[in-house]
Structure formats: structure tokens, C-alpha cells
MIMI-542639 format. One line per field, with one value per residue: residue in three letters; x negated, y, z negated of N, C-alpha, C, O in turn. Coordinates in steps of 0.001 Angstrom, whole numbers. Layout:
BEGIN
aa	ala_...
n.x	X_...
n.y	Y_...
n.z	Z_...
ca.x	X_...
ca.y	Y_...
ca.z	Z_...
c.x	X_...
c.y	Y_...
c.z	Z_...
o.x	X_...
o.y	Y_...
o.z	Z_...
***
This chain:
BEGIN
aa	met_gly_leu_lys_glu_asp_glu_lys_val_lys_lys_ser_val_ile_phe_gly_cys_arg_pro_cys_asp_ala_lys_gly_phe_ser_leu_leu_asp_lys_leu_phe_asp_trp_glu_gly_tyr_arg_asp_glu_pro_tyr_phe_ala_ser_arg_ala_lys_thr_thr_ile_ile_ser_leu_ser_cys_thr_thr_pro_gln_ser_thr_cys_phe_cys_asn_ser_phe_glu_asp_gly_gly_thr_ala_ser_lys_ala_gly_ser_asp_ile_leu_leu_thr_pro_ile_gly_glu_arg_tyr_leu_val_glu_val_val_thr_glu_lys_gly_gly_arg_ile_ile_glu_gly_ser_arg_tyr_leu_glu_pro_ala_thr_glu_lys_asp_thr_ala_leu_gln_lys_gly_val_glu_lys_ser_ala_asn_glu_met_ile_ala_lys_lys_leu_lys_leu_asp_glu_ile_lys_lys_ser_met_asp_thr_ala_phe_glu_ser_pro_tyr_trp_asp_thr_val_his_leu_pro_cys_leu_lys_cys_asn_val_cys_thr_phe_val_cys_pro_thr_cys_tyr_cys_phe_asp_ile_ser_glu_ser_pro_lys_gly_tyr_thr_glu_gly_glu_arg_asn_arg_thr_trp_asp_ser_cys_met_ser_glu_ser_phe_thr_lys_met_ala_gly_gly_val_asn_pro_arg_ser_asp_ser_lys_arg_arg_phe_arg_gln_arg_val_met_his_lys_phe_arg_tyr_his_val_asp_asn_phe_asn_glu_tyr_leu_cys_thr_gly_cys_gly_arg_cys_ile_lys_tyr_cys_pro_val_gly_leu_asp_ile_arg_arg_val_leu_val_ser_val_gln_val_val_ser_glu_asn
n.x	21759_24079_25686_26929_30025_29547_27057_26899_25524_25077_25594_22773_20173_16926_14865_12414_10555_7442_6132_4466_5376_8040_7691_6887_9297_10382_8673_9140_11791_11722_10349_12061_14085_14068_13633_15981_16262_17626_17498_19925_20555_18506_19091_21624_21084_19482_21316_22879_21224_19840_17135_15256_12642_9550_7320_3737_1511_-947_-2918_-4694_-8132_-8235_-6366_-5288_-3318_-2866_-4155_-2536_-48_2857_2355_985_1086_3618_5311_8240_9171_11199_12514_15539_16068_13802_11910_10111_7951_8062_6736_8769_10914_12511_12102_14500_14774_16867_16972_18389_21789_22867_21413_22383_24996_24660_23951_26011_28237_27037_26578_24230_22408_20953_20706_17538_14936_12841_10514_10541_10220_7696_6173_6524_5196_2646_2088_2117_-21_-2203_-2265_-2784_-5324_-6802_-7312_-9992_-11038_-10411_-9347_-10456_-8333_-7696_-10176_-11000_-9113_-9837_-12261_-11407_-10124_-12071_-13280_-12786_-14453_-16611_-19639_-19457_-17228_-18072_-19316_-18071_-15806_-16638_-16773_-14112_-11554_-9351_-6922_-4598_-3568_-3774_-1885_477_873_1251_3125_3956_3518_5020_5198_6705_8046_9985_12154_13867_16520_18441_22003_23956_25349_26078_25537_23241_20636_19064_16284_14598_11461_9087_5774_2229_-173_-2743_-2894_-3965_-2241_-394_-426_-439_460_2822_1524_-849_-2534_-4310_-4745_-5965_-7752_-9881_-11322_-12442_-11052_-8474_-8784_-9664_-7393_-5456_-6473_-6744_-4099_-2753_-4083_-4511_-2906_-223_-134_-384_2063_4071_3164_2361_578_371_335_319_-1487_-1483_-3338_-3308_-4197_-6868_-7220_-6337_-7772_-9708_-12413_-13222_-12974_-12734_-10508_-10862_-13630_-14117_-12846_-14269_-16807_-16448_-16087_-18629_-20254_-19161_-19808_-22525
n.y	12894_13853_13487_16123_16777_17832_16941_14307_11344_10457_7540_5899_4782_3573_3059_984_1103_515_-2501_-1918_556_-24_-1767_25_1181_-895_-907_1618_1301_-221_1470_3663_2637_1563_504_1697_3971_5282_6462_8055_9713_8867_6094_6289_7209_5105_2993_3589_3487_1697_-374_-1106_-2893_-3107_-5523_-5366_-5560_-4810_-3947_-1192_-134_920_-352_-2426_-4112_-6832_-7453_-7436_-8949_-10305_-8707_-7747_-7931_-8648_-8374_-8738_-7345_-4889_-4401_-4550_-5763_-7487_-7093_-8865_-8674_-10924_-11630_-10501_-10195_-9952_-11423_-11700_-11237_-11570_-10009_-9007_-8754_-6388_-5960_-8116_-7347_-5352_-6625_-8329_-10049_-9151_-9033_-9165_-10863_-14109_-17474_-18243_-20272_-23186_-22716_-19932_-19248_-20318_-18684_-16259_-16769_-17068_-14495_-13070_-14310_-13743_-10932_-10448_-11510_-9616_-7714_-6745_-6251_-7513_-6927_-7911_-7868_-8641_-8835_-6223_-4897_-5762_-4453_-1809_-1562_-925_1293_3982_5908_5805_6907_7076_8493_11073_11805_10686_12108_14485_15119_15663_17781_18729_18850_17436_15680_12903_12081_12981_11473_9011_6036_5362_7350_9459_11734_14595_17932_19976_22617_25481_27762_30755_31118_33520_34685_32694_30177_27737_26346_23332_21994_19375_18864_17630_16865_16851_14865_15513_18168_21204_22641_20816_19526_21662_23366_25166_28216_27903_25719_22979_19683_18339_19991_19957_18608_16054_14736_14657_13150_10727_10070_9564_7241_5462_5338_4003_1562_604_1678_1500_-1182_-2294_-1521_-2481_-4772_-4733_-3392_58_566_-77_-735_607_2347_5002_7148_6901_7148_9784_11450_14333_14335_11759_10034_6861_4748_2041_1657_3172_1666_-768_168_1160_-1254_-2436_-636_-956_-3602_-3425
n.z	-3620_-1451_1792_3751_5477_8034_8468_8963_10298_13694_15740_17109_19373_19345_21867_23302_21334_19768_18259_16023_15207_14599_12466_10597_9779_8253_6068_4968_4263_1921_260_-93_-1596_-4491_-7889_-9101_-7572_-4658_-1448_-62_2291_4035_4379_5440_7962_8894_8940_11106_13237_15853_16608_19306_20256_22116_23060_22854_25574_26450_24253_22716_22197_19709_18183_15441_14545_14142_11844_9706_7590_9042_11178_14392_18035_18813_16682_14701_12570_11187_13572_15537_17901_19971_22840_25281_27968_30654_33360_35938_34357_31087_27919_25492_22105_19447_16396_14191_12890_13759_16090_17528_18003_19857_22270_22671_24700_27029_30516_31771_30746_30264_28998_27504_28851_28214_29584_29767_27064_26606_28277_26961_24532_25547_26514_24115_22728_24409_24286_21552_21366_22623_20759_19127_16553_13457_10293_7032_4812_2166_910_1213_-352_-2941_-3170_-3059_-5473_-7304_-6328_-6738_-8001_-6366_-4811_-2127_-1209_-1371_947_3240_3933_5020_7880_8392_9618_8400_9773_9691_11569_11444_9588_10693_12975_12018_11447_8897_7052_4728_3191_1729_1373_-826_-613_-1878_-1367_-1799_-1298_-968_-4070_-5796_-4820_-3510_-1399_-669_882_2557_3885_6241_5220_4463_2811_3202_3360_1891_271_-594_-3146_-4800_-7698_-9828_-11005_-9793_-10136_-8832_-8352_-6275_-4728_-2981_50_-204_-2336_-1276_1045_-38_-1551_462_1732_-445_-1317_765_917_-1623_-3920_-2964_-2370_-4896_-5962_-4178_-2992_-361_2428_3200_5998_9481_11371_13803_14869_15684_14142_14457_17208_17753_16102_15980_15386_15403_13168_11855_10484_10092_9959_7704_5686_5773_5158_2563_1303_1637_211_-2339_-2868_-3053
ca.x	21895_25068_25765_28095_30786_28930_25711_26977_24633_25698_24934_21702_19317_15530_14548_11007_9721_6399_6253_3789_6265_9212_7301_6851_10629_10587_7923_9835_13040_11447_9896_13178_15124_13409_13703_17073_16313_17984_17603_21133_20453_17642_19786_22747_20515_19029_22461_23456_20162_19422_15759_14928_11196_8911_6026_2556_789_-2326_-3286_-5856_-9305_-8022_-5332_-5676_-2044_-2872_-4809_-1523_975_4012_1917_674_1655_5019_5932_9679_9504_11786_13245_16833_15868_12444_11783_8765_7932_7571_6843_9702_12044_12191_12697_15184_14909_17748_16391_19387_23178_23048_20900_23302_26184_24287_23918_27163_29059_26322_26547_22887_21542_21196_19918_16123_14521_11582_9470_10567_9644_6259_5596_6511_4115_1393_1899_1768_-1365_-3167_-2355_-3456_-6738_-7466_-7646_-11299_-11388_-9411_-9864_-10237_-7666_-7770_-11491_-11015_-8321_-10651_-13252_-10704_-9752_-13165_-13978_-12328_-15585_-17740_-20269_-19130_-16237_-18727_-19808_-17253_-14768_-17231_-16387_-12667_-11210_-8114_-5900_-3410_-3021_-3733_-638_1632_1084_1340_4504_4296_3337_6358_5116_7610_8148_11356_12259_15196_16790_19780_23056_24841_25024_26484_25189_21878_20423_17819_15860_13424_10709_7909_4541_1070_-1030_-4044_-2795_-4466_-1155_564_-400_-566_1570_3088_362_-2018_-3334_-4296_-5630_-6676_-8056_-10954_-11111_-12840_-9976_-7319_-9147_-9665_-6010_-4782_-6966_-6416_-2661_-2343_-4747_-4591_-1762_1013_-231_-86_3490_4999_2507_2209_-255_1143_-318_724_-2573_-1205_-4580_-3159_-5037_-8202_-7154_-6096_-8645_-10608_-13828_-13507_-12960_-12115_-10084_-11414_-15012_-14047_-12496_-15380_-17928_-16106_-16332_-20073_-20774_-18705_-20559_-23906
ca.y	13869_13339_14093_16922_16283_18248_16374_12864_10907_9769_6298_6109_3641_3857_2040_947_1279_-500_-3268_-1269_1618_-665_-2284_1174_1330_-1922_-473_2758_807_-637_2638_4549_1912_742_877_2597_5127_4975_7684_7855_10272_7998_4858_6632_7259_3758_2137_3939_3473_377_-293_-2102_-2790_-3695_-6114_-4831_-6501_-4302_-3113_-337_-466_1433_-1150_-3527_-4537_-8245_-7616_-7383_-9978_-9918_-7749_-8318_-7239_-9038_-8428_-8448_-6597_-3576_-4327_-5225_-6575_-7422_-7454_-9226_-8839_-12208_-11437_-9442_-10237_-9784_-12348_-10904_-11903_-10857_-10109_-8700_-8738_-5139_-6217_-9031_-6616_-4547_-7428_-9214_-9962_-8562_-9870_-9100_-11796_-15536_-18209_-18450_-21658_-23522_-22037_-18525_-19179_-20575_-17472_-15256_-17125_-16793_-13038_-12671_-14819_-12993_-9563_-10448_-11816_-8395_-6885_-7275_-6093_-7942_-6606_-8852_-6937_-9092_-8459_-4764_-4496_-5980_-3378_-563_-1546_-365_2259_5359_6767_5514_8079_7045_9528_12382_12128_10189_13086_15729_15504_15948_19178_19041_19211_16654_14880_11486_11815_13304_10421_7732_5561_5072_8525_9955_12854_15687_19069_20399_24063_25950_29144_31166_31402_34383_34854_31542_28914_27600_25279_22589_21356_18501_18997_16773_17478_15959_14811_16050_19626_21734_23156_19763_19243_22910_23484_26503_28735_27786_24522_22019_18550_17886_21226_19779_17606_14727_14126_14404_12041_9522_9754_8975_5877_4652_5135_3011_262_136_2004_945_-2640_-2608_-1284_-3196_-5954_-4549_-2253_1131_764_-1112_-991_1187_2948_6364_8074_6779_7648_11217_12239_15113_14102_10334_9254_5562_4182_689_1797_3673_552_-1722_807_1149_-2612_-2645_162_-1565_-4833_-3070
ca.z	-2547_-518_3115_4031_6624_9293_8543_9159_11370_14817_16130_18082_19698_19685_22870_23699_20148_19646_17008_14896_14740_13990_11155_9697_9194_7217_4893_4385_3669_543_-492_-404_-2344_-5505_-9301_-9408_-6675_-3273_-656_736_3653_4850_4732_6310_9312_9256_9212_12398_14244_16328_17109_20334_20407_23288_22717_23535_26441_26611_23099_22915_21384_18359_17509_14546_13955_13767_10542_8664_7540_9860_12188_15701_19187_18993_15359_14693_11357_11400_14839_15669_19109_20502_24249_25724_29423_31188_34807_36317_33423_29679_26966_24471_20812_18535_15056_13178_13337_14487_17433_18197_18469_21026_23504_22700_25905_28167_31724_32346_30043_30413_27996_27803_29051_27561_30345_29347_25724_26747_28847_25906_23614_26238_26531_22747_22408_25207_23783_20249_21576_23090_19598_18750_15149_12484_8974_5934_3910_774_410_1150_-1521_-4134_-3215_-3338_-6893_-8103_-5469_-6942_-8350_-5480_-4172_-698_-914_-1338_2292_4347_4279_5507_9256_8474_9888_7654_10756_9328_12677_11062_8892_11533_13984_11303_11284_7505_6191_4409_2260_2059_470_-1071_-811_-2235_-981_-2236_-326_-1731_-5480_-6612_-4180_-3019_-421_-885_2127_2533_5138_6348_4743_4565_1622_3583_3302_623_-549_-919_-4583_-5556_-8641_-10349_-11725_-8929_-10416_-7723_-8691_-5071_-4007_-1999_1101_-686_-3108_-411_1923_-871_-1901_1622_1944_-1616_-1360_1760_796_-3006_-4767_-2410_-2497_-6294_-6227_-3300_-2445_1082_2809_3819_7288_10428_12323_15130_15339_16209_13385_15048_18590_17865_15232_16841_15074_15530_11923_12110_9208_9971_9484_6331_4801_5747_4469_1147_841_1575_-893_-3585_-3071_-3401
c.x	22878_25034_27037_28764_30091_27520_25731_26214_25409_24924_23893_20914_17920_15077_13074_10049_8656_6530_5588_4642_7473_8872_7217_8196_10852_9833_8632_11149_12831_11069_11065_14330_14456_13582_14754_17176_16650_18219_18762_21062_19603_18406_21045_22282_20091_20198_23042_22423_19778_18057_15486_13451_10706_7531_4894_1921_-667_-2674_-4568_-6977_-9153_-7021_-5949_-4445_-2051_-3657_-3792_-545_2223_3650_1652_1449_3105_5715_7405_10089_10038_12605_14613_16812_14421_12445_10335_8785_7344_7749_7748_10930_11561_12849_13237_15335_15756_17248_17440_20797_23465_22562_21813_24529_25891_24395_25127_28006_28359_26289_25168_21926_21947_20324_18467_15824_13233_10415_9389_9894_8138_5546_5483_5366_2756_1072_1454_341_-2430_-3365_-3092_-4941_-7519_-7884_-8905_-11535_-10230_-9988_-9542_-9641_-7735_-9103_-11596_-10248_-9121_-11698_-12606_-10342_-10819_-13889_-13642_-13490_-16797_-18313_-19987_-18169_-16870_-19126_-18858_-16230_-15320_-16867_-14934_-12408_-9956_-6983_-4578_-2890_-2895_-2414_575_1873_1271_2793_4899_4070_4690_6340_6033_7568_9624_11356_13702_15345_18213_20723_24113_24399_25290_26083_23726_21779_19077_17490_14613_12736_9473_6667_3412_237_-2425_-4056_-3219_-3331_-208_686_-555_673_1753_1900_-921_-2887_-3196_-5261_-6392_-6992_-9118_-10675_-11438_-11685_-8762_-7584_-9102_-8245_-5298_-5180_-6563_-4916_-2254_-2895_-5001_-3291_-464_1028_101_1410_4421_4425_2450_1326_610_475_135_-344_-2329_-2429_-4468_-4014_-6476_-8222_-7091_-6940_-9654_-12084_-14180_-13604_-12133_-11794_-10640_-12837_-15042_-13802_-13642_-16555_-17686_-16418_-17821_-20667_-20410_-19512_-21999_-23980
c.y	13314_14056_14913_16392_16611_17698_14859_12449_10171_8484_6593_4824_4157_2735_2127_1208_171_-1230_-2616_-139_1029_-1211_-1164_1400_330_-1574_678_2340_434_558_3499_3836_1001_1369_1950_3819_4659_6288_7543_8489_9402_6756_5103_6678_5876_2865_2385_3977_2038_510_-1450_-1931_-3536_-4210_-5454_-5922_-6087_-3387_-2340_-708_7_599_-2202_-4082_-5991_-8512_-7777_-8545_-9461_-8868_-8443_-7628_-7593_-9187_-8037_-7595_-5214_-3430_-4991_-6157_-6402_-7913_-7774_-9420_-10185_-12141_-10264_-9406_-9993_-10896_-11510_-11728_-11029_-11081_-9904_-8777_-7481_-5290_-7127_-8332_-5795_-5354_-8342_-8977_-9381_-9529_-9866_-10104_-13231_-16271_-18408_-19936_-21932_-22850_-20568_-18354_-19394_-19348_-16373_-15516_-16826_-15311_-12554_-13087_-14011_-11586_-9515_-10739_-10610_-7489_-7453_-7282_-6485_-7765_-7703_-8055_-7358_-8697_-6942_-4278_-4674_-4875_-2052_-443_-894_767_3714_6315_6535_6795_8141_8165_10914_12795_11736_11230_14303_16084_15955_17444_19637_19457_18493_15744_13408_11148_12056_12286_9053_7292_5262_6251_9188_11180_13999_16772_19396_21898_24438_27414_29514_31368_32220_34454_33604_30195_28921_26443_24639_21817_20508_18581_18114_17527_16470_16029_15338_17572_20131_22164_22063_19519_20506_23114_24932_26976_28597_26580_23530_20882_17996_19078_21048_18596_16199_14038_13806_13236_10721_9096_9068_7518_4972_4375_4000_1620_-184_397_1381_-582_-3056_-2492_-2198_-4482_-5924_-3335_-1215_1541_-368_-1420_-427_1864_4378_7372_8040_7449_9167_12074_13007_14911_12617_9554_7989_4893_2773_744_2285_2518_-451_-1132_898_-216_-2858_-1890_-479_-2831_-4556_-2367
c.z	-1514_809_3229_5291_7940_9464_8756_10415_12455_15121_17205_18281_19996_20606_23259_22557_20103_18311_15804_14332_14020_12607_10129_9029_8059_5944_4187_3729_2201_-323_-953_-1111_-3368_-6893_-9566_-8534_-5266_-2534_331_2130_4584_5306_5552_7758_9788_9666_10602_13522_14581_16982_18054_20674_21648_22911_23495_24399_26631_25438_23359_21958_19940_17556_16574_13833_13504_12484_9427_8755_8253_10895_13505_16798_19453_17646_15447_13500_11701_12661_14712_16880_19541_21941_24565_27229_29822_32712_35123_35411_31997_28865_25814_23199_19896_17103_13968_13768_14154_15929_18221_18744_19719_22317_23647_23960_27108_29348_32384_31716_30332_29409_28444_27934_28271_28271_29949_27993_25763_27313_27788_24927_24229_26269_25154_22394_23141_24666_22452_20370_22085_21935_18958_17247_14246_11088_7959_4776_2443_146_261_-70_-2811_-4293_-3587_-4816_-7761_-7381_-5757_-7210_-7448_-4865_-2670_-322_-808_76_3425_4813_5015_6956_9382_8642_9154_8593_10515_10434_12298_10378_9781_12647_13344_11138_9839_6569_5971_3498_2693_988_295_-1358_-1104_-1844_-1387_-1050_-1064_-3184_-6302_-6027_-3728_-2046_-676_384_1907_3892_5089_5912_4858_3297_1920_3571_1927_-299_-1055_-2422_-5428_-6410_-9081_-11182_-10941_-9173_-9260_-8020_-7495_-4177_-2930_-1076_629_-1402_-2242_524_1154_-1220_-752_1808_780_-1700_-438_1471_-650_-3763_-4256_-2505_-3922_-6583_-5439_-2689_-917_1337_3506_5131_8200_11460_13703_15719_15835_15448_13897_16420_18659_16930_16081_16553_15042_14236_12129_10779_9007_9431_8038_5364_4670_4987_2975_545_671_389_-2236_-3907_-3503_-4759
o.x	22532_24421_28110_28159_30046_26865_24684_26260_26290_23743_24105_20979_17747_14924_12554_8873_8962_6991_6081_4637_7880_9683_7449_8253_11439_10289_8713_11576_13665_11433_11063_15430_14299_13664_14465_18079_16020_19035_18604_21483_19929_18372_21488_22991_20312_20094_23631_22711_19432_17841_15486_13058_11353_6669_5068_1817_-1520_-2721_-5423_-6789_-9867_-6852_-6988_-4515_-1322_-3809_-4138_-252_2600_4533_2050_2355_3767_6603_7769_11239_9393_13324_14812_17457_13877_12921_9431_9552_6254_8775_7526_11878_10366_14003_12512_15953_15399_17120_17386_20973_24221_23204_22003_25036_26779_24867_25251_28428_29006_26000_24967_20762_23110_19290_18201_16392_12615_9438_8295_9099_7392_4444_4486_4653_1832_-77_540_-416_-3445_-4493_-3932_-5733_-8747_-8714_-8876_-12158_-9177_-10998_-8490_-10358_-7826_-9152_-12199_-10684_-9076_-11981_-13180_-10262_-10514_-14988_-14163_-13499_-17889_-17557_-20256_-18277_-16281_-19258_-18844_-15834_-14548_-16666_-14566_-12961_-9547_-6175_-3549_-1860_-1992_-1881_1597_2968_1430_3625_6058_4404_5420_7406_6120_7119_10429_10642_14636_14409_19105_20302_25027_23217_24766_26270_23090_22716_18074_18324_13703_13372_8893_6527_3630_-27_-3205_-5104_-2861_-3451_683_1793_-776_1799_949_1343_-1965_-3896_-2093_-6474_-7363_-6554_-9248_-9888_-10771_-11372_-8097_-6695_-8566_-7923_-4597_-4324_-6099_-4510_-1483_-2240_-5627_-2635_301_2081_788_1959_5443_5118_2486_1326_1479_106_315_-143_-2897_-2557_-5441_-4501_-7209_-9130_-7721_-6836_-10396_-12928_-15303_-14254_-10971_-12697_-10865_-13204_-15887_-14477_-13939_-17233_-18619_-16940_-18239_-21485_-21232_-19851_-22610_-25067
o.y	12391_15116_14450_15657_15785_17953_14212_13121_9363_8367_7424_3903_5071_1593_3214_1499_-990_-643_-2741_102_1518_-1122_-1378_1767_667_-1904_708_2952_738_631_4006_4380_-196_2588_2981_4634_3738_7113_6985_7845_9222_6405_4217_6244_5515_2083_1486_4443_1257_1396_-2615_-948_-4455_-3438_-5038_-7074_-6921_-2169_-2778_-1495_-459_832_-2788_-4472_-6353_-9664_-8205_-9054_-8302_-8204_-9590_-6837_-6915_-10025_-7117_-7163_-4458_-2443_-5880_-7206_-5300_-9011_-7041_-10242_-10547_-12545_-9156_-8666_-9848_-11257_-10705_-12792_-9887_-12223_-10561_-8853_-7521_-4815_-6947_-8678_-5571_-4847_-9054_-7855_-9131_-10713_-10488_-10184_-13530_-15742_-18703_-20758_-21012_-22458_-20020_-17435_-18734_-19012_-15654_-14591_-16390_-14913_-11738_-12300_-13639_-11097_-8641_-10262_-10576_-6598_-8511_-8203_-5847_-8378_-8339_-7622_-6500_-8276_-6440_-3348_-3808_-4424_-1264_664_-367_1155_4603_7429_7021_7670_9156_8730_11825_13982_12392_11222_15079_17264_16569_18269_20793_20319_18886_15094_12728_10054_11389_12239_8052_8100_4940_6157_9449_11622_14325_16553_19117_22375_23789_28203_28668_31737_31682_34302_33476_29166_29966_25662_25325_21073_20885_18384_17886_18713_15345_17111_15586_18192_19537_22059_22345_19323_20423_23044_25805_26212_29104_26412_23279_21077_17260_19155_21900_17706_15245_12884_12793_12419_9726_7908_8079_6659_3852_3289_3126_617_-1218_-547_804_-1191_-4055_-3275_-2642_-5191_-6969_-2376_-1559_2698_-1497_-2267_-916_1951_4921_8340_9022_8216_9775_13300_12385_15269_12252_8508_8053_4516_2355_-33_1863_2408_-922_-1846_731_-321_-3429_-2435_-541_-3092_-5347_-1999
o.z	-776_936_2845_6071_8851_10474_8729_11446_12163_14795_18088_17467_20802_20173_23513_22776_20378_17332_14683_13125_12966_11685_8939_7855_7031_4849_2959_2750_1348_-1497_-2075_-1210_-3132_-7042_-10174_-8721_-4747_-2945_1417_3091_5758_6486_6284_8666_10944_10611_11201_14624_13694_17809_17657_21302_22150_22492_24641_23978_26936_25608_24129_21030_19053_16359_16878_12668_12580_12078_8326_9837_8082_11437_13708_16534_20238_17488_16180_13422_12426_12818_13884_16882_19482_22231_24163_27732_29380_33257_34635_35676_31742_29098_25231_23212_19608_16661_12928_14985_15125_16866_19424_19811_20543_23334_24644_24241_28125_29178_33428_32109_30604_29001_29610_27215_27735_27633_29810_27794_25040_26879_27723_24539_23543_26073_25035_21826_22552_24592_22240_19557_21994_22112_18328_16718_14275_10742_8025_3874_1565_-1010_-687_-749_-3685_-5402_-4338_-5347_-8831_-7777_-5084_-6686_-7741_-4443_-2026_766_-226_371_4466_5978_5578_7243_10384_7915_9270_8247_11065_10252_12786_10564_9623_13208_14043_10725_9576_5388_6927_3069_3877_-136_1184_-2241_-633_-1976_-1325_47_-1689_-3490_-7409_-6677_-3590_-1887_-876_899_1169_4928_4028_6209_5310_2772_1001_3749_910_-1520_-1856_-2922_-6636_-5916_-8753_-11970_-11354_-8488_-8775_-7951_-7671_-3029_-2051_-1398_1029_-1110_-2454_765_1641_-1190_-970_2017_991_-2113_-834_1754_-881_-4203_-5029_-2697_-4137_-7358_-5961_-1959_-266_564_4307_5334_7743_12330_14680_16941_16358_16032_13785_16741_19525_16959_16842_17374_14694_14200_12530_10034_7871_8550_7248_4340_3572_4247_2190_-565_-336_-351_-3150_-5061_-4223_-5205
***
């Protein structure tokens, strides 16, 4: 799928991105470039986008980013530049060449001192200590490997309203739909639009067949994809621990409790 001349992406900067969001980009980078498939429109946008992230100093009760490898309140994964507030100033860490070009020749920066670096480490340590719940992901993955037929899925999904908010606020959810429409008699147009695996129509096929017609199967698929299938394919969890799916769920479904409960049920 190539880019038309009028669709070429302009250079842009995402400023103030949180580390959990930036890490989402690093996960998607691998997803859209593997086994002979490369999503050119995605990488055309990535190449022209610089991500300047801001370390978290006051993580919320829903956060669990430090459960993941390369995670935490000052994770550099996916960022081009990471800023950490140290008093009235910021410590600037250049992560990529693209980030280096942004600050090259800036008259507003000066070399960091050992004191600055110590302050940055202190801010990072303090913020990570505020995150109370750290998941044992290796143990959870082992449980997920045998949890597909667990009776736990019969009830855990029941409070779900099927509103899709968990997927729309997630930095790693990428499900999409493709639609085609005619343009005259000899041409057509193909569009890719964001979609959600929690939507009933997402897996509906021609003829009306739907392998995930009920909420239980869709809920299970979302959890299993992030914490089992994606791990098997890429050796990484498709989650950054941002906690937004917990924060914005209207019925209070907590992915952390779901994962821990799956583990308990599997062990029993």
C-alpha cells in the first residue's frame, strides 16, 4: 500500500508523551514489520514523528508500568528524547539520533552534572515506589497457557458493557477494519479505520458467521492476545501498564485482578 503524493506525512513532534505511551510505539514497530510484511504508511509516519516523553513523577493507583521489562515511570523505550523534572529544570536524555537532531545547537541546554543525574535517579526511584502493585508476569503467562478453557471466563466478562473504551484508550491496541468503496466505474478506494476486538461486528464474516459473537469470547481474546498470543509471537507483552483501561472502565473491570484471578484458578 503506497502513499499518494497528497497523502505524504508532514514532520511532527509529540511533546509530553508519557513513557507508557512511547513504549507502545516500540511494540507496534515490531508488529508492523515482521515475517516479510512491512506497513509502509505506518513507518512513513513514524519516520517523520519525533517523540519527546516526560517522566512520570506521580503515577496513579491504576498504573503498573514497572511490571514490564523496559517499563517504569522513566522508560526510554519508544522515545527519541526523555525529559525528567529535577526541581525547576529538566534533565534531557537523548535516546535516538532523531532526538539528537532536535536539540542540536540549542542554546537552552547545558551539560548535566553528577548532582543533576543523582536528582533524576531519585525522581525515578520515588515514582516507581509509588506503584503498589507489580505483577509477576512470568507466572501469569504460564497460567494463561492453560487457561483458554477455564470456567473463569464464564463469569469475569459479565459486568462488561461492550463499550470498547478499554481498547480505544490503550496505547497498544491496533485492531482495524478495511472498507472499500467505488469511485466511478473503473476505480475504487480502500480505507483502513480503527476498530476494536471487543466489538461484536469485528469478527463477523460474509454470510453472517461470527466466531466471537458473545462477550465472553471477545473478553477472553483481548486478555489472551495481550498476555499469551503476542508473547508467543514476539516475546513481549502487548501492554505497557498505563492502567487507562482500568481508570476509564465504567464498571471498574481491573485487568490486574483478571490476570491474578486467572492464575489462581489455573493453580487450583
